C-alpha positions in Angstrom: 105.1 56.1 116.9 106.3 52.8 115.3 106.5 49.5 117.1 110.1 49.7 118.1 109.5 53.2 119.7 106.5 51.8 121.5 108.5 48.9 122.9 111.3 51.2 123.9 108.8 53.4 125.7 107.3 50.4 127.4 110.7 49.2 128.5 111.4 52.6 130.1 108.1 52.4 131.9 109.0 49.0 133.3 112.4 50.3 134.4 110.6 53.2 136.2 108.2 50.8 137.9 111.2 48.6 138.9 113.0 51.6 140.4 109.9 52.6 142.3 109.4 49.1 143.6 113.0 48.9 144.6 112.8 52.1 146.6 109.6 50.8 148.3 111.4 47.6 149.3 109.5 45.3 147.0 112.4 43.4 145.6 110.4 40.6 144.0 108.4 43.0 141.9 111.5 45.1 141.0 113.3 42.0 139.8 110.4 40.9 137.6 110.1 44.4 136.1 113.9 44.7 135.4 114.0 41.3 133.8 111.0 42.0 131.6 112.5 45.4 130.5 115.8 43.6 129.7 114.0 41.0 127.6 112.3 43.7 125.6 115.5 45.7 125.1 117.3 42.6 123.9 114.5 41.9 121.4 114.8 45.4 120.1 118.6 45.0 119.8 118.2 41.8 117.9 116.4 43.6 115.0 118.3 46.9 115.1 120.4 47.7 112.1 122.2 50.7 113.6 125.2 50.0 115.8 124.6 53.0 118.0 121.0 52.0 118.8 122.0 48.3 119.2 124.7 49.4 121.7 122.2 51.6 123.6 119.6 48.7 123.9 122.2 46.1 125.0 123.8 48.5 127.5 120.4 49.2 129.1 119.5 45.5 129.1 122.8 44.7 130.8 122.1 47.3 133.4 118.7 45.9 134.1 120.1 42.4 134.4 122.8 43.6 136.8 120.2 45.4 139.0 118.1 42.3 139.1 121.0 40.1 140.1 122.0 42.6 142.8 118.4 42.6 144.2 118.4 38.8 144.2 121.7 38.6 146.0 120.5 41.1 148.6 117.2 39.3 149.2 116.9 37.6 152.6 116.8 33.8 152.1 113.7 33.5 154.3 111.4 35.7 152.1 110.3 32.8 150.0 110.7 34.4 146.6 113.0 33.4 143.9 113.9 34.8 140.5 112.0 33.5 137.5 113.6 30.5 136.0 115.3 30.8 132.7 115.8 27.8 130.4 119.4 26.7 129.7 119.1 28.0 126.1 118.4 31.5 127.5 114.9 31.6 126.1 112.1 33.2 128.0 109.8 30.9 130.0 107.0 32.4 128.0 108.5 31.3 124.7 
């Protein structure tokens, strides 16, 4: 298994964990997992030469971002959790 395959596998694991957390009512954890998966998928898309694979990665990343936004919008304002901040340039806070 090459590096891209491992990262793709890991992103799928994160999505599975996010879905499990979402079903269990743990929105904060689900949002974090969805956003981490989206970040990995976008990194994979950035280095992908094949249009079909690039499209697959970006579509999955977009879906993860939409799910995270939906969970953030549904979260009660009194829970005290907020989505991770993203810099204006779109770079990861870990960059």
